[in-house]
Every structure is written in structure tokens, then in C-alpha cells.
PyMOL Python script that loads the backbone (N, CA, C, O; Angstrom):
from pymol import cmd

cmd.read_pdbstr("""\
ATOM      1  N   MET A   1     118.001 103.937 118.348  1.00  0.00           N
ATOM      2  CA  MET A   1     117.576 104.157 116.884  1.00  0.00           C
ATOM      3  C   MET A   1     118.282 105.414 116.510  1.00  0.00           C
ATOM      4  O   MET A   1     118.431 106.361 117.282  1.00  0.00           O
ATOM      5  N   THR A   2     118.762 105.361 115.129  1.00  0.00           N
ATOM      6  CA  THR A   2     119.437 106.487 114.647  1.00  0.00           C
ATOM      7  C   THR A   2     118.437 107.613 114.254  1.00  0.00           C
ATOM      8  O   THR A   2     117.225 107.410 114.186  1.00  0.00           O
ATOM      9  N   ASN A   3     119.015 108.794 114.003  1.00  0.00           N
ATOM     10  CA  ASN A   3     118.191 109.977 113.593  1.00  0.00           C
ATOM     11  C   ASN A   3     117.452 109.497 112.223  1.00  0.00           C
ATOM     12  O   ASN A   3     116.236 109.628 112.083  1.00  0.00           O
ATOM     13  N   LYS A   4     118.227 108.975 111.305  1.00  0.00           N
ATOM     14  CA  LYS A   4     117.678 108.562 109.976  1.00  0.00           C
ATOM     15  C   LYS A   4     116.525 107.605 110.174  1.00  0.00           C
ATOM     16  O   LYS A   4     115.474 107.769 109.555  1.00  0.00           O
ATOM     17  N   GLU A   5     116.695 106.628 111.009  1.00  0.00           N
ATOM     18  CA  GLU A   5     115.678 105.580 111.192  1.00  0.00           C
ATOM     19  C   GLU A   5     114.411 106.240 111.823  1.00  0.00           C
ATOM     20  O   GLU A   5     113.292 105.932 111.415  1.00  0.00           O
ATOM     21  N   LEU A   6     114.595 107.141 112.812  1.00  0.00           N
ATOM     22  CA  LEU A   6     113.561 107.837 113.452  1.00  0.00           C
ATOM     23  C   LEU A   6     112.746 108.597 112.425  1.00  0.00           C
ATOM     24  O   LEU A   6     111.518 108.534 112.358  1.00  0.00           O
ATOM     25  N   LEU A   7     113.520 109.316 111.634  1.00  0.00           N
ATOM     26  CA  LEU A   7     112.866 110.130 110.456  1.00  0.00           C
ATOM     27  C   LEU A   7     112.023 109.237 109.570  1.00  0.00           C
ATOM     28  O   LEU A   7     110.904 109.636 109.246  1.00  0.00           O
ATOM     29  N   TYR A   8     112.519 107.920 109.099  1.00  0.00           N
ATOM     30  CA  TYR A   8     111.795 107.045 108.406  1.00  0.00           C
ATOM     31  C   TYR A   8     110.575 106.603 109.073  1.00  0.00           C
ATOM     32  O   TYR A   8     109.513 106.552 108.451  1.00  0.00           O
ATOM     33  N   VAL A   9     110.674 106.251 110.408  1.00  0.00           N
ATOM     34  CA  VAL A   9     109.425 105.779 111.067  1.00  0.00           C
ATOM     35  C   VAL A   9     108.464 106.896 111.158  1.00  0.00           C
ATOM     36  O   VAL A   9     107.287 106.608 110.945  1.00  0.00           O
ATOM     37  N   GLU A  10     108.762 108.132 111.439  1.00  0.00           N
ATOM     38  CA  GLU A  10     107.888 109.218 111.403  1.00  0.00           C
ATOM     39  C   GLU A  10     107.270 109.503 110.141  1.00  0.00           C
ATOM     40  O   GLU A  10     106.091 109.855 110.092  1.00  0.00           O
ATOM     41  N   ASP A  11     108.040 109.364 109.032  1.00  0.00           N
ATOM     42  CA  ASP A  11     107.429 109.591 107.717  1.00  0.00           C
ATOM     43  C   ASP A  11     106.346 108.295 107.456  1.00  0.00           C
ATOM     44  O   ASP A  11     105.229 108.500 106.980  1.00  0.00           O
ATOM     45  N   ALA A  12     106.770 107.103 107.785  1.00  0.00           N
ATOM     46  CA  ALA A  12     105.850 105.995 107.692  1.00  0.00           C
ATOM     47  C   ALA A  12     104.658 106.167 108.409  1.00  0.00           C
ATOM     48  O   ALA A  12     103.611 105.774 107.895  1.00  0.00           O
ATOM     49  N   LEU A  13     104.653 106.724 109.579  1.00  0.00           N
ATOM     50  CA  LEU A  13     103.493 107.084 110.447  1.00  0.00           C
ATOM     51  C   LEU A  13     102.580 107.896 109.731  1.00  0.00           C
ATOM     52  O   LEU A  13     101.372 107.661 109.676  1.00  0.00           O
ATOM     53  N   GLY A  14     103.187 108.916 109.143  1.00  0.00           N
ATOM     54  CA  GLY A  14     102.392 109.986 108.456  1.00  0.00           C
ATOM     55  C   GLY A  14     101.617 109.392 107.188  1.00  0.00           C
ATOM     56  O   GLY A  14     100.456 109.714 106.933  1.00  0.00           O
ATOM     57  N   HIS A  15     102.340 108.526 106.442  1.00  0.00           N
ATOM     58  CA  HIS A  15     101.746 107.915 105.275  1.00  0.00           C
ATOM     59  C   HIS A  15     100.608 106.979 105.665  1.00  0.00           C
ATOM     60  O   HIS A  15      99.579 106.980 104.990  1.00  0.00           O
ATOM     61  N   GLU A  16     100.738 106.203 106.690  1.00  0.00           N
ATOM     62  CA  GLU A  16      99.723 105.256 107.172  1.00  0.00           C
ATOM     63  C   GLU A  16      98.563 105.997 107.679  1.00  0.00           C
ATOM     64  O   GLU A  16      97.436 105.612 107.369  1.00  0.00           O
ATOM     65  N   LYS A  17      98.741 107.097 108.482  1.00  0.00           N
ATOM     66  CA  LYS A  17      97.636 107.974 108.859  1.00  0.00           C
ATOM     67  C   LYS A  17      96.792 108.467 107.715  1.00  0.00           C
ATOM     68  O   LYS A  17      95.565 108.372 107.692  1.00  0.00           O
ATOM     69  N   PHE A  18      97.565 109.024 106.726  1.00  0.00           N
ATOM     70  CA  PHE A  18      96.948 109.543 105.507  1.00  0.00           C
ATOM     71  C   PHE A  18      96.084 108.423 104.834  1.00  0.00           C
ATOM     72  O   PHE A  18      94.906 108.621 104.535  1.00  0.00           O
ATOM     73  N   MET A  19      96.709 107.275 104.618  1.00  0.00           N
ATOM     74  CA  MET A  19      95.978 106.129 103.811  1.00  0.00           C
ATOM     75  C   MET A  19      94.853 105.799 104.499  1.00  0.00           C
ATOM     76  O   MET A  19      93.826 105.646 103.838  1.00  0.00           O
ATOM     77  N   LYS A  20      94.811 105.634 105.842  1.00  0.00           N
ATOM     78  CA  LYS A  20      93.748 105.214 106.668  1.00  0.00           C
ATOM     79  C   LYS A  20      92.623 106.139 106.466  1.00  0.00           C
ATOM     80  O   LYS A  20      91.519 105.695 106.151  1.00  0.00           O
ATOM     81  N   SER A  21      92.861 107.563 106.649  1.00  0.00           N
ATOM     82  CA  SER A  21      91.825 108.575 106.384  1.00  0.00           C
ATOM     83  C   SER A  21      91.290 108.495 104.977  1.00  0.00           C
ATOM     84  O   SER A  21      90.085 108.633 104.766  1.00  0.00           O
ATOM     85  N   CYS A  22      92.076 108.296 104.103  1.00  0.00           N
ATOM     86  CA  CYS A  22      91.568 108.198 102.696  1.00  0.00           C
ATOM     87  C   CYS A  22      90.641 107.021 102.451  1.00  0.00           C
ATOM     88  O   CYS A  22      89.634 107.066 101.745  1.00  0.00           O
ATOM     89  N   SER A  23      91.110 105.924 103.137  1.00  0.00           N
ATOM     90  CA  SER A  23      90.282 104.702 102.926  1.00  0.00           C
ATOM     91  C   SER A  23      88.986 104.867 103.658  1.00  0.00           C
ATOM     92  O   SER A  23      87.996 104.313 103.180  1.00  0.00           O
ATOM     93  N   ALA A  24      88.874 105.556 104.749  1.00  0.00           N
ATOM     94  CA  ALA A  24      87.687 105.801 105.523  1.00  0.00           C
ATOM     95  C   ALA A  24      86.720 106.603 104.714  1.00  0.00           C
ATOM     96  O   ALA A  24      85.540 106.297 104.541  1.00  0.00           O
ATOM     97  N   LYS A  25      87.340 107.687 104.220  1.00  0.00           N
ATOM     98  CA  LYS A  25      86.548 108.734 103.440  1.00  0.00           C
ATOM     99  C   LYS A  25      85.934 108.042 102.206  1.00  0.00           C
ATOM    100  O   LYS A  25      84.727 108.106 101.974  1.00  0.00           O
ATOM    101  N   THR A  26      86.811 107.377 101.419  1.00  0.00           N
ATOM    102  CA  THR A  26      86.235 106.691 100.220  1.00  0.00           C
ATOM    103  C   THR A  26      85.301 105.767 100.620  1.00  0.00           C
ATOM    104  O   THR A  26      84.256 105.765  99.969  1.00  0.00           O
ATOM    105  N   SER A  27      85.415 104.909 101.606  1.00  0.00           N
ATOM    106  CA  SER A  27      84.432 103.861 101.969  1.00  0.00           C
ATOM    107  C   SER A  27      83.069 104.590 102.243  1.00  0.00           C
ATOM    108  O   SER A  27      82.045 104.070 101.800  1.00  0.00           O
ATOM    109  N   SER A  28      83.005 105.634 102.870  1.00  0.00           N
ATOM    110  CA  SER A  28      81.711 106.313 103.210  1.00  0.00           C
ATOM    111  C   SER A  28      81.142 106.900 101.944  1.00  0.00           C
ATOM    112  O   SER A  28      79.948 107.199 101.952  1.00  0.00           O
ATOM    113  N   GLN A  29      81.811 107.088 100.930  1.00  0.00           N
ATOM    114  CA  GLN A  29      81.340 107.668  99.708  1.00  0.00           C
ATOM    115  C   GLN A  29      80.783 106.709  98.775  1.00  0.00           C
ATOM    116  O   GLN A  29      79.891 107.007  97.980  1.00  0.00           O
ATOM    117  N   LEU A  30      81.331 105.499  98.874  1.00  0.00           N
ATOM    118  CA  LEU A  30      80.949 104.393  97.867  1.00  0.00           C
ATOM    119  C   LEU A  30      79.556 103.900  98.106  1.00  0.00           C
ATOM    120  O   LEU A  30      79.098 103.777  99.242  1.00  0.00           O
ATOM    121  N   GLN A  31      78.886 103.617  97.007  1.00  0.00           N
ATOM    122  CA  GLN A  31      77.536 103.132  97.005  1.00  0.00           C
ATOM    123  C   GLN A  31      77.524 101.475  96.861  1.00  0.00           C
ATOM    124  O   GLN A  31      76.623 100.749  97.283  1.00  0.00           O
ATOM    125  N   ASP A  32      78.619 101.079  96.230  1.00  0.00           N
ATOM    126  CA  ASP A  32      78.699  99.637  96.126  1.00  0.00           C
ATOM    127  C   ASP A  32      79.215  98.986  97.451  1.00  0.00           C
ATOM    128  O   ASP A  32      80.304  99.269  97.950  1.00  0.00           O
ATOM    129  N   PRO A  33      78.323  98.083  97.974  1.00  0.00           N
ATOM    130  CA  PRO A  33      78.755  97.508  99.234  1.00  0.00           C
ATOM    131  C   PRO A  33      79.987  96.603  99.245  1.00  0.00           C
ATOM    132  O   PRO A  33      80.683  96.461 100.250  1.00  0.00           O
ATOM    133  N   VAL A  34      80.222  95.995  98.070  1.00  0.00           N
ATOM    134  CA  VAL A  34      81.492  95.242  97.933  1.00  0.00           C
ATOM    135  C   VAL A  34      82.714  96.136  98.013  1.00  0.00           C
ATOM    136  O   VAL A  34      83.611  95.870  98.813  1.00  0.00           O
ATOM    137  N   LEU A  35      82.776  97.150  97.237  1.00  0.00           N
ATOM    138  CA  LEU A  35      83.897  98.126  97.198  1.00  0.00           C
ATOM    139  C   LEU A  35      84.071  98.841  98.559  1.00  0.00           C
ATOM    140  O   LEU A  35      85.166  99.104  99.055  1.00  0.00           O
ATOM    141  N   SER A  36      82.822  99.136  99.127  1.00  0.00           N
ATOM    142  CA  SER A  36      82.958  99.777 100.421  1.00  0.00           C
ATOM    143  C   SER A  36      83.526  98.864 101.538  1.00  0.00           C
ATOM    144  O   SER A  36      84.264  99.324 102.409  1.00  0.00           O
ATOM    145  N   GLY A  37      83.180  97.613 101.496  1.00  0.00           N
ATOM    146  CA  GLY A  37      83.698  96.648 102.425  1.00  0.00           C
ATOM    147  C   GLY A  37      85.192  96.461 102.213  1.00  0.00           C
ATOM    148  O   GLY A  37      85.921  96.286 103.189  1.00  0.00           O
ATOM    149  N   TYR A  38      85.671  96.491 100.981  1.00  0.00           N
ATOM    150  CA  TYR A  38      87.128  96.417 100.612  1.00  0.00           C
ATOM    151  C   TYR A  38      87.887  97.667 101.229  1.00  0.00           C
ATOM    152  O   TYR A  38      88.978  97.541 101.784  1.00  0.00           O
ATOM    153  N   MET A  39      87.295  98.768 101.105  1.00  0.00           N
ATOM    154  CA  MET A  39      87.857  99.967 101.528  1.00  0.00           C
ATOM    155  C   MET A  39      87.985  99.928 103.024  1.00  0.00           C
ATOM    156  O   MET A  39      88.951 100.428 103.599  1.00  0.00           O
ATOM    157  N   LEU A  40      86.881  99.258 103.720  1.00  0.00           N
ATOM    158  CA  LEU A  40      87.052  99.276 105.163  1.00  0.00           C
ATOM    159  C   LEU A  40      88.133  98.269 105.670  1.00  0.00           C
ATOM    160  O   LEU A  40      88.714  98.440 106.742  1.00  0.00           O
ATOM    161  N   GLU A  41      88.372  97.208 104.839  1.00  0.00           N
ATOM    162  CA  GLU A  41      89.441  96.240 105.107  1.00  0.00           C
ATOM    163  C   GLU A  41      90.771  97.014 104.971  1.00  0.00           C
ATOM    164  O   GLU A  41      91.651  96.867 105.819  1.00  0.00           O
ATOM    165  N   LEU A  42      90.911  97.768 104.001  1.00  0.00           N
ATOM    166  CA  LEU A  42      92.126  98.597 103.857  1.00  0.00           C
ATOM    167  C   LEU A  42      92.279  99.585 104.965  1.00  0.00           C
ATOM    168  O   LEU A  42      93.396  99.756 105.453  1.00  0.00           O
ATOM    169  N   GLU A  43      91.266 100.233 105.389  1.00  0.00           N
ATOM    170  CA  GLU A  43      91.351 101.122 106.546  1.00  0.00           C
ATOM    171  C   GLU A  43      91.882 100.285 107.705  1.00  0.00           C
ATOM    172  O   GLU A  43      92.816 100.756 108.354  1.00  0.00           O
ATOM    173  N   LYS A  44      91.429  99.203 108.003  1.00  0.00           N
ATOM    174  CA  LYS A  44      91.874  98.371 109.147  1.00  0.00           C
ATOM    175  C   LYS A  44      93.359  98.013 108.963  1.00  0.00           C
ATOM    176  O   LYS A  44      94.157  98.058 109.900  1.00  0.00           O
ATOM    177  N   THR A  45      93.679  97.667 107.751  1.00  0.00           N
ATOM    178  CA  THR A  45      95.103  97.250 107.421  1.00  0.00           C
ATOM    179  C   THR A  45      96.077  98.476 107.802  1.00  0.00           C
ATOM    180  O   THR A  45      97.069  98.358 108.521  1.00  0.00           O
ATOM    181  N   HIS A  46      95.651  99.631 107.225  1.00  0.00           N
ATOM    182  CA  HIS A  46      96.545 100.744 107.482  1.00  0.00           C
ATOM    183  C   HIS A  46      96.566 101.124 109.020  1.00  0.00           C
ATOM    184  O   HIS A  46      97.554 101.649 109.533  1.00  0.00           O
ATOM    185  N   GLN A  47      95.566 100.864 109.625  1.00  0.00           N
ATOM    186  CA  GLN A  47      95.571 101.084 111.132  1.00  0.00           C
ATOM    187  C   GLN A  47      96.559 100.139 111.787  1.00  0.00           C
ATOM    188  O   GLN A  47      97.335 100.522 112.662  1.00  0.00           O
ATOM    189  N   GLU A  48      96.509  98.916 111.349  1.00  0.00           N
ATOM    190  CA  GLU A  48      97.334  97.947 112.008  1.00  0.00           C
ATOM    191  C   GLU A  48      98.793  98.283 111.663  1.00  0.00           C
ATOM    192  O   GLU A  48      99.652  98.181 112.539  1.00  0.00           O
ATOM    193  N   LEU A  49      99.092  98.666 110.467  1.00  0.00           N
ATOM    194  CA  LEU A  49     100.516  99.032 110.111  1.00  0.00           C
ATOM    195  C   LEU A  49     100.834 100.284 110.894  1.00  0.00           C
ATOM    196  O   LEU A  49     101.964 100.317 111.383  1.00  0.00           O
ATOM    197  N   TYR A  50     100.056 101.301 111.097  1.00  0.00           N
ATOM    198  CA  TYR A  50     100.329 102.474 111.851  1.00  0.00           C
ATOM    199  C   TYR A  50     100.675 101.970 113.239  1.00  0.00           C
ATOM    200  O   TYR A  50     101.720 102.367 113.756  1.00  0.00           O
ATOM    201  N   ASP A  51      99.922 101.171 113.848  1.00  0.00           N
ATOM    202  CA  ASP A  51     100.191 100.636 115.183  1.00  0.00           C
ATOM    203  C   ASP A  51     101.545 100.036 115.333  1.00  0.00           C
ATOM    204  O   ASP A  51     102.275 100.276 116.294  1.00  0.00           O
ATOM    205  N   LYS A  52     101.881  99.173 114.253  1.00  0.00           N
ATOM    206  CA  LYS A  52     103.199  98.509 114.256  1.00  0.00           C
ATOM    207  C   LYS A  52     104.334  99.448 114.164  1.00  0.00           C
ATOM    208  O   LYS A  52     105.339  99.246 114.844  1.00  0.00           O
ATOM    209  N   PHE A  53     104.238 100.532 113.315  1.00  0.00           N
ATOM    210  CA  PHE A  53     105.265 101.536 113.323  1.00  0.00           C
ATOM    211  C   PHE A  53     105.400 102.335 114.662  1.00  0.00           C
ATOM    212  O   PHE A  53     106.470 102.686 115.158  1.00  0.00           O
ATOM    213  N   LEU A  54     104.124 102.575 115.184  1.00  0.00           N
ATOM    214  CA  LEU A  54     104.156 103.235 116.524  1.00  0.00           C
ATOM    215  C   LEU A  54     104.909 102.565 117.605  1.00  0.00           C
ATOM    216  O   LEU A  54     105.519 103.177 118.482  1.00  0.00           O
ATOM    217  N   ASN A  55     104.832 101.169 117.490  1.00  0.00           N
ATOM    218  CA  ASN A  55     105.437 100.330 118.551  1.00  0.00           C
ATOM    219  C   ASN A  55     106.872 100.323 118.444  1.00  0.00           C
ATOM    220  O   ASN A  55     107.550  99.873 119.368  1.00  0.00           O
ATOM    221  N   LEU A  56     107.422 100.811 117.334  1.00  0.00           N
ATOM    222  CA  LEU A  56     108.945 100.859 117.081  1.00  0.00           C
ATOM    223  C   LEU A  56     109.487 101.942 117.913  1.00  0.00           C
ATOM    224  O   LEU A  56     110.661 101.883 118.281  1.00  0.00           O
ATOM    225  N   LEU A  57     108.664 103.008 118.268  1.00  0.00           N
ATOM    226  CA  LEU A  57     109.130 104.134 119.035  1.00  0.00           C
ATOM    227  C   LEU A  57     109.138 103.746 120.523  1.00  0.00           C
ATOM    228  O   LEU A  57     109.503 104.560 121.372  1.00  0.00           O
TER     229      LEU A  57
END
""", "prot")
cmd.dss("prot")
cmd.show_as("cartoon", "prot")
cmd.util.cbc("prot")
cmd.orient("prot")
């Protein structure tokens, strides 16, 4: 893996970690169960994407 590719993967990992934490925080603050459930799904999606990027290393 080139240095440029490694930097891209590291950047993507940071973005996915941030999006997962934002989704979790928002889900816990929402009172609407439908929206809260959607945010939990987004949290799961971002965790899966994080894991996929991590497996590239």
C-alpha cells in the first residue's frame, strides 16, 4: 500500500469513527422512536464501514 493510500484509509477511519459517535449521540437524544431507530441503523452501518476500512490495513 502506498503512503497516499494509507493516508486515505486513515482519513476514512477517522470519518467513520466520527460518524458512528455522532449517530450514537443523536440516537440517545431523540424522543421519536422511529428516528432513534434509524440513527441506530446508521451507527451500525458506520461501524461496519469502519471495520471494512480497518481490514485494509
